N, C-alpha and C positions, 0 to 999 in steps of 0.2 A: 788514330780514331779518338783516343782519349783526349788529345789536344784539341780536336775539332769540337767535341761535346763541351769541353771546358770553355772554349771561346764563345760558343753559342750561348751558354748560360750567362756569361758575362755581358752579353749583348742585350739581354732582356731583364727588365724588372719583373718582380713576381706578378705584377698586374698585367703583364704582357703574355703570361704563359697561356698557350692555346695549342690546339692540335697542330703539329708541324708536318710539312710536306716538303719534299725536295723541289717542288715547284715554287716554294716560297711560303712564309708564315701565313697561316690562316687559309691557305688553299687546300681543300680536302684532297686526300690521297685517293687516287682512282687506279684500280688494278685492271689489267686486260685479261678477261676470262679465257681468251683464245691463245694465251701465251704458250701453253703446253702444246696445243694443236699446231701452232706455227712452228714450234721447235721440231715436232715430229715430221711435218711436211717439208721443212727446209732446214736440214741439219746445219747449214752454214750460219744459221741465226742462233744456235744453241748457246754459244758463249754470251751473246748479248742478253738472251732471255734469262740466263742464270744470274748474270750481273744485276739485271733489273729486279729479279726476285730477291736477291740479297739486299739491294737498296730498300725494297719495301720492308723487309725484316728489320733493317736498321732503323727505318722511320718508326715502325711500331714500338721497338725497344726504346727509342729516344722519347717518344710521346708518353710511354708508360713511366719513364724515369721522371719526366716533368710533372706528371700527375702525382707521383709519390712525393716529390719535392714540395709541391704546392700543399698537399695534405699536411706534411710535416710543418711547413711554414705557418699554415693556419692554426695548427694545434699549439705551436709555440707562442703565437700571438695571443691566443686565448688564455694561455697560462700567464703571460705577462699582464694582460688586462685584468685578470683575476687577482694577481698580486698587487697591482696598483690600487684596485678598489678595496683591498684589505688593509691598506696602510692607514690606520686610524689610531692616533695616539696624541695625547696632550699632557702637559705638565705646566702648572701655573703656580705663582706665589702671590701673596696678598699685595705687597708693595715693594718698591725699591728704596724707599726713604723711611725714616723713623716716624711712625704714627700709629695711632690706635683707632679701631673702628668700633663704634658703639660706646655706651649702651643706648638702646632704642626702646621706645614704649611697646613696640610690636616686633614680631619676628620679621627679619629681612633677609633677602638673598645676598650672600656674600659675592662681591664682584672682584675676582682676582685680576689684578692689573698687569702683573709682571709675567710674561710668557716665556717659558724655557723652550717649549716645542708645541706645535699645533698641526700635526700632519693630518691632512684631510679637512682642516678648518672647521672641525666639529665644535670647538669651544668658542663661545662668543663673549668677549670681554665686556661688552655693553650690557648684557643680560645676566652674566654669571652662570649660564647654562651650557651644558654639553648636549648636543643633539646627536643621537646614534645614527650614523650614516648607513649601517648595514647590520642585519640581524646576526647575532652570535653571542659568544660568552666573552664578557668584558671583565677586566680587573680594575678596581678602583682603590685608591689610597688617599686618605685624608689625615693631615696632621694639624692640630690646633694648639696654639700657644698664646699665653697672655702674661702680663706683668702687672701686679697690683700697684706698683710704684714704691711701696715701703712695707716692711714687716708689720703684720697685724691687720693690714687693710684687706678688704674682700677681694679674693681672686675669683673671677667669674668668666671662665672660658667655656661656653656651651654652644656646640654646633651639631646640626643634624645633616646627614647625607640623605638626599631624597631622590626617588624615582617617580617622575610624573606627579610630583606634589605629595607623595607618600613617603614617610621616613623609613629608611631601610637600615640605618645605623646611626648611632649617636655617640658624641663625646661630651662629657660633662666634668669640668673641674670647678667646683663651687665650694670654697672654704676660706677660712681666715688663717690657716696655718702656713701656707706657702706664699711667698712673695711672687714667685713665677713658677710656672709648670706647663707641661705639654702632654699631649696624648695622641695616639695614632691608631687608626683602624684600616685594615686591608681586607678586601673581600672580592670574590668572583660572583658575577651575576649574569643570568640569561637576559638578553635585551633584544628588543625588536626595533626594526627601522622606524625612526621618528620618535622613539622614547627620549625623554629629557631627564638629565641628571644635574642636580645643583646642590649647593650647600646653604643652609639657613643659619643665621646667627639668632639665637633665641632672645626674647625680650629680657632686658636688664643685664645681658651679658656683653662682653667685649673681647676683642682680639688686638694684640699689639705685635708689630713687626718692624723690621728695618732691612737693610741690604743683606743681612745674613739669611733672610727668607726662612723664618721659623714656621710660617703658616703656608702649607702647600696643598694642592689638590691635583691629583694625577689619575689618568685613566688610559687604557689601551685595549685594543681588540686582541683577545687571546687566540681565538679561532672563529671563523665564520660558520654559520649553520644554514645559509641559503645558497 
């Protein structure tokens, strides 16, 4: 019997699961209410009646097993879909070649061109913004680096991390003592679907980078809240 049930399961995809009857898939099971009466009036039919009742019991058990299997399959698929929708992470760097960005007369959004990872395609290299795909708590990390070119020259590495255009964290290296320097900020922030996070380079400041990737911007979903 176990072999029969296993072969039957192999013969159907989960989309084909339905009430099963020995008359064939999809044919409703019909019982004979007069079975017991027939058995009482004609003892010679008792063996057949008992066998038919046993078959009905097996049909019911088989159908219950299919229903449980379908429920478990639907629950597992729901978990997988939830995990897939929670895969949101990006990590980008300023450039792959030696160059500096800035200084500019006004604040500008930094467009990080070198992409390490962009799960969920939330980060847009053309705009420099990360769009939150799902409400939850996100972790963001920003590192800013610059090189004045020679000792005594002004080092001005000034960037702000913004949420929907409002600064939530800032990094400022503005002095004549260091030829090169870097700073990093890491934070966790509650975000809503559609929020945008970007980095702005402040006016009169500049960033320098090369293939070593000293300037990076990273974010990922820690856990969802919807």
